[in-house]
Structures are given as C-alpha cells and as structure tokens.
C-alpha positions as CSV (number, residue, x, y, z in Angstrom):
1,M,0.0,0.0,0.0
2,T,1.4,3.4,-1.0
3,V,1.7,6.4,1.3
4,Y,-1.2,8.0,-0.7
5,D,-3.4,4.9,-0.2
6,R,-2.7,4.8,3.5
7,F,-3.6,8.5,3.8
8,V,-6.9,8.1,1.9
9,K,-7.9,5.1,4.0
10,K,-7.2,6.9,7.3
11,A,-8.7,10.2,6.2
12,V,-12.1,8.8,5.4
13,S,-13.2,8.9,9.0
14,D,-12.3,12.6,9.2
15,Y,-14.5,13.8,6.4
16,L,-17.9,15.4,6.8
17,D,-21.0,13.6,5.4
18,H,-18.6,11.4,3.4
19,D,-21.1,8.7,2.2
20,R,-23.3,11.2,0.5
21,F,-20.4,13.2,-0.8
22,S,-18.9,10.1,-2.3
23,E,-22.1,9.2,-4.1
24,V,-22.4,12.7,-5.6
25,K,-18.7,12.6,-6.6
26,D,-19.0,9.2,-8.4
27,V,-22.1,10.3,-10.4
28,V,-20.7,13.7,-11.4
29,S,-17.2,12.4,-12.2
30,D,-18.7,9.9,-14.6
31,E,-20.7,12.7,-16.3
32,I,-17.6,14.8,-16.6
33,V,-15.6,12.0,-18.3
34,A,-18.5,11.3,-20.7
35,R,-18.8,15.0,-21.5
36,R,-15.1,15.4,-22.2
37,E,-15.2,12.4,-24.5
38,S,-18.1,13.8,-26.5
39,N,-19.0,17.1,-28.1
40,P,-19.2,19.5,-25.2
41,Y,-21.7,21.7,-27.0
42,E,-24.1,18.8,-27.2
43,A,-23.4,17.3,-23.8
44,G,-23.5,20.3,-21.5
45,G,-25.5,23.3,-20.9
46,V,-24.6,26.8,-19.8
47,G,-21.9,26.7,-17.1
48,T,-21.0,23.1,-17.7
49,L,-18.9,23.2,-20.9
50,A,-15.5,23.6,-19.2
51,E,-16.6,22.9,-15.7
52,K,-13.9,21.3,-13.5
53,S,-14.5,18.5,-11.0
54,V,-14.3,20.5,-7.8
55,H,-16.8,23.0,-8.9
56,A,-19.2,20.5,-10.5
57,I,-19.1,18.1,-7.5
58,L,-19.6,20.8,-4.9
59,K,-22.5,22.3,-6.9
60,N,-24.3,19.0,-7.0
61,Y,-23.5,18.2,-3.3
62,I,-24.7,21.5,-2.1
63,E,-27.9,21.5,-4.2
64,P,-29.0,18.1,-5.6
65,D,-31.9,19.7,-7.5
66,R,-30.4,20.5,-10.9
67,D,-33.4,22.7,-11.8
68,C,-31.8,25.2,-9.4
69,H,-28.4,25.2,-11.2
70,E,-27.2,27.8,-13.7
71,V,-30.2,30.1,-13.2
72,A,-30.4,33.2,-15.3
73,L,-30.7,36.1,-12.8
74,D,-30.5,39.9,-13.4
75,G,-28.2,39.6,-16.4
76,F,-26.0,36.9,-14.9
77,F,-26.1,33.2,-14.3
78,A,-26.1,32.0,-10.7
79,D,-24.4,28.7,-9.9
80,I,-27.3,27.9,-7.6
81,C,-30.5,29.8,-6.9
82,K,-33.2,28.4,-4.6
83,D,-35.8,30.1,-2.5
84,G,-34.4,33.5,-3.0
85,H,-30.8,32.5,-2.0
86,V,-27.9,32.4,-4.4
87,T,-24.8,30.2,-4.0
88,E,-21.7,31.0,-6.1
89,I,-18.8,28.4,-6.1
90,Q,-15.5,30.0,-7.0
91,T,-12.4,27.9,-7.0
92,A,-10.0,30.9,-7.5
93,H,-10.0,34.7,-8.2
94,L,-12.9,35.7,-6.0
95,G,-12.5,39.2,-7.2
96,K,-14.0,38.2,-10.5
97,L,-17.3,37.9,-8.7
98,R,-17.5,41.6,-7.8
99,D,-19.8,42.7,-10.7
100,K,-22.1,39.7,-10.2
101,L,-22.2,40.2,-6.4
102,A,-22.8,43.9,-6.7
103,V,-26.1,43.1,-8.5
104,F,-27.2,40.0,-6.6
105,L,-26.6,41.5,-3.2
106,N,-29.3,44.1,-3.8
107,N,-32.0,41.5,-4.0
108,Y,-30.8,38.2,-2.6
109,T,-28.7,36.6,0.1
110,V,-25.6,35.2,-1.4
111,T,-23.2,32.5,-0.2
112,V,-19.8,32.4,-1.8
113,V,-18.2,28.9,-1.5
114,Y,-14.5,28.9,-1.8
115,P,-12.9,25.3,-1.8
116,M,-9.4,25.2,-0.3
117,A,-6.9,22.3,-0.3
118,V,-5.8,21.3,3.2
119,N,-3.9,18.4,1.8
120,K,-3.2,18.2,-2.0
121,W,-1.8,15.1,-3.7
122,I,-0.3,15.9,-7.1
123,S,0.2,13.5,-10.1
124,Y,1.9,14.5,-13.4
125,I,0.7,13.1,-16.7
126,D,2.8,12.9,-19.8
127,G,0.9,11.1,-22.6
128,K,0.0,7.7,-21.1
129,K,2.5,7.9,-18.3
130,Q,1.3,9.1,-14.9
131,T,3.5,9.5,-11.8
132,A,2.5,8.4,-8.3
133,F,0.8,10.9,-6.1
134,R,3.0,13.1,-3.9
135,M,1.8,15.5,-1.3
136,S,2.2,19.2,-1.8
137,P,4.1,21.0,0.9
138,V,1.4,23.7,1.0
139,H,-1.4,23.0,3.5
140,M,-4.0,25.7,3.3
141,N,-5.9,27.1,6.3
142,E,-8.4,30.0,6.7
143,Y,-5.6,32.6,6.6
144,Y,-4.8,31.7,3.0
145,A,-8.3,32.7,2.1
146,F,-7.5,36.4,2.7
147,E,-5.4,36.5,-0.5
148,E,-8.8,36.0,-2.3
149,L,-11.0,37.9,0.1
150,Y,-8.9,41.0,-0.6
151,G,-10.5,41.0,-4.0
152,L,-13.9,41.4,-2.4
153,K,-13.0,44.4,-0.1
154,G,-16.0,46.7,0.2
155,L,-18.5,43.9,-0.1
156,L,-17.6,41.6,2.8
157,Q,-19.5,43.6,5.4
158,N,-22.7,43.4,3.3
159,P,-25.3,41.7,5.5
160,N,-26.5,39.7,2.6
161,L,-23.1,38.1,1.9
162,R,-21.8,34.9,3.5
163,I,-18.4,33.4,2.8
164,H,-18.0,29.6,3.3
165,L,-14.6,28.0,3.1
166,Y,-14.7,24.4,2.2
167,M,-11.5,22.9,3.7
168,M,-10.9,19.8,1.6
169,D,-8.4,17.2,0.6
170,M,-7.8,17.0,-3.1
171,E,-6.0,15.2,-5.9
172,E,-4.5,17.5,-8.5
173,Y,-3.6,16.4,-12.0
174,K,-1.0,18.3,-14.0
175,I,-0.6,17.5,-17.7
176,K,2.5,18.1,-19.9
177,V,2.0,20.8,-22.5
178,A,3.8,21.5,-25.8
179,K,6.6,24.0,-25.7
180,R,4.7,26.6,-27.6
181,R,2.0,26.6,-24.9
182,R,4.4,26.6,-21.9
183,K,4.6,29.4,-19.4
184,R,7.4,29.6,-17.0
185,G,7.9,26.4,-14.9
186,S,8.2,22.7,-15.5
187,G,6.2,22.5,-18.7
188,Y,3.2,21.1,-16.9
189,E,-0.1,22.9,-16.2
190,R,-3.0,22.0,-14.0
191,Y,-5.6,19.9,-15.8
192,D,-8.1,19.2,-13.0
193,R,-8.5,18.8,-9.3
194,V,-10.7,16.1,-7.8
195,P,-11.9,16.4,-4.2
196,L,-11.4,13.5,-1.8
197,G,-13.5,14.8,1.0
198,I,-14.5,17.8,3.2
199,R,-12.7,18.2,6.4
200,E,-14.4,21.4,7.7
201,I,-16.6,24.2,6.5
202,I,-15.6,27.5,8.0
203,E,-18.5,30.0,7.8
204,F,-18.3,33.8,7.8
205,N,-22.0,34.6,8.0
206,C,-21.6,38.0,9.6
207,V,-18.9,40.5,10.5
208,N,-18.4,39.1,14.0
209,D,-17.5,35.7,12.5
210,Y,-14.2,37.1,11.1
211,L,-13.0,37.5,14.7
212,R,-12.2,33.8,14.6
213,V,-8.9,34.6,12.8
214,V,-7.7,36.9,15.6
215,P,-6.2,34.6,18.3
216,P,-7.8,35.3,21.7
217,E,-4.4,36.0,23.3
218,L,-4.2,39.2,21.2
219,E,-5.9,41.4,23.8
220,G,-5.5,45.1,23.7
221,E,-3.2,46.6,21.1
222,F,-1.2,44.4,18.6
223,T,0.7,44.6,15.3
224,S,0.9,42.3,12.3
225,A,4.1,40.8,13.9
226,D,2.0,39.8,16.9
227,L,-0.7,38.2,14.7
228,A,1.9,36.4,12.7
229,A,3.5,34.9,15.9
230,A,0.2,34.0,17.5
231,A,-1.3,32.4,14.4
232,G,1.8,30.8,13.1
233,I,1.7,32.6,9.7
234,S,4.1,34.9,7.8
235,R,4.3,38.6,8.5
236,S,3.1,39.3,5.0
237,F,0.0,37.1,5.5
238,A,-0.7,38.7,8.8
239,S,-0.5,42.2,7.2
240,L,-2.9,41.1,4.5
241,V,-5.4,39.6,7.0
242,L,-5.4,42.8,9.0
243,N,-5.8,44.9,6.0
244,V,-9.0,43.0,5.1
245,L,-10.3,42.9,8.7
246,N,-9.7,46.7,9.0
247,D,-11.8,47.2,5.9
248,I,-14.6,45.1,7.3
249,G,-14.4,46.9,10.6
250,V,-13.5,43.9,12.8
251,V,-10.2,45.6,13.8
252,K,-9.3,49.2,13.6
253,R,-6.0,51.0,13.4
254,V,-5.2,53.1,16.4
255,G,-1.6,54.2,15.7
256,K,1.8,53.1,14.6
257,K,4.7,51.5,16.2
258,G,7.8,52.1,14.1
259,N,6.7,51.2,10.6
260,S,3.9,48.9,11.7
261,Y,0.2,49.8,12.3
262,V,-1.2,49.1,15.7
263,Y,-4.6,47.5,15.9
264,V,-7.3,46.7,18.4
265,T,-10.4,44.5,17.9
266,A,-13.5,46.6,17.3
267,Y,-16.0,44.1,18.8
C-alpha cells in the first residue's frame, strides 16, 4: 500500500458527510468524463462546458436539484438559486465575482463557496504515463483565504453576503503541454482537481465571524508581527489579513509602532 493509499484510508473517517459526498462525486465524475469524450456543445448546458471537477461536484453536493443550477438572474447566471438564496462556487480569483455580487446582493442573500486544499496530492501526466501521487508541501488554512478575500473588499461587510470556506483534501492532475504553450515552470499545467472529502466548513456569515482569525491572546493593542507569531503565519500574510479585517471593521488602526500599524479589535 502506498503512502497515498494509507492516507486516503485513514482520512475517510475525518470527512464530513462522506457517504453522500462520495455518491455525488461518483455520479458527477462519470458525467464529466463522458462530457469530455463527446462534443461538449451537445453534452453540456450553460456553465458546464468547461466545468472542472471540484466546482461540479460541490454544486451537486450543495444542491441536488439541478433545476436550481445555472439560473439566469439579473443579467448573470447563478451557480445555484433556490428560495431567494444564491450560491456561487468560486475555486479561485474571488475578485471576478465583484460585478455579479454587486447586482445579486441588492435582492438576494448570497453564499460564496471557496474550496481550499488542506492536503493536496499531485500527479503528473505525460501522454499515457502518470506519476504516483506526492503530497504538496502547502497546506491551506483560513488565513490563505484572505489573499482571495482581498478582491472582495468593500463587499464583505454586506449583511446579505456569506463566505463559506470548504476545507478539503484533493487530488491534482498536471498535464504536460507543448513547448509553444508553456509558461514559466516545468512544462506542466493543472488539468483538474478532484476532491477527496470535506474536512471542515468555515463559515463567515456575519462580520463578527471574522473575529475567529484573531487569536484570543491578542488582547489590547497588537501589530501584524503579533498576529503572525500567535497564528503561526508569515508577517506578509498577517498584514494582508489585518488589511481586510480593518476594511470590514473587525479591527481598527489606532496608531503606529515604528513602521507597523497598531490594531485593536472593534467588537
């Protein structure tokens, strides 16, 4: 048994609602394979033509009723719309949702689902050859989300907006590309990610929920260096987190210590 196989066997007991998630994953994965093997313009509708596995599986897991998928709404398509609530699943670049959210938030409550890889197993594909899975050294946590949440500054405090971080284990497949298509790097590009299971769902349903990223020991005044030390993250990450929290109103700047802003929690 490989290291990867042992990991998967052990991790199953850690996943949320894993039986139902696995059932959805199997059905949707089969559909994706069939769609890729056929003419996508005949096999898929709006929003499904180039849909990747994480997005498609989460959409069907969150809302099994496909009549609620890809709903035309106020000049946009909502991933899910049911009973006056919109769900948008965005696997990267949350800032691209700004225009859509600016419209939807006027009339609907909206949940943005952002899947994040706690553990990511990578395999490289070159023609018919595929390497064994190896684990990425990057293990994402809620602090990584603030790189993306920065793109939604000005919207995060809207009472109609919820942010849900789906902390997941994933497989990632990288495929070798021709030299003329290569960007910088190894000559491989990401082809798809397939979720293994959901470890945790971190919900930011109101402004107060963002306080969870400020460790309780940071009482009184603190700087980005203090947050970095308490949370076990880099100073640059801590500065970014505090920038977003300050914009939301969870913390506020009360001065400077040298070149660093000094913050206090506002709640």
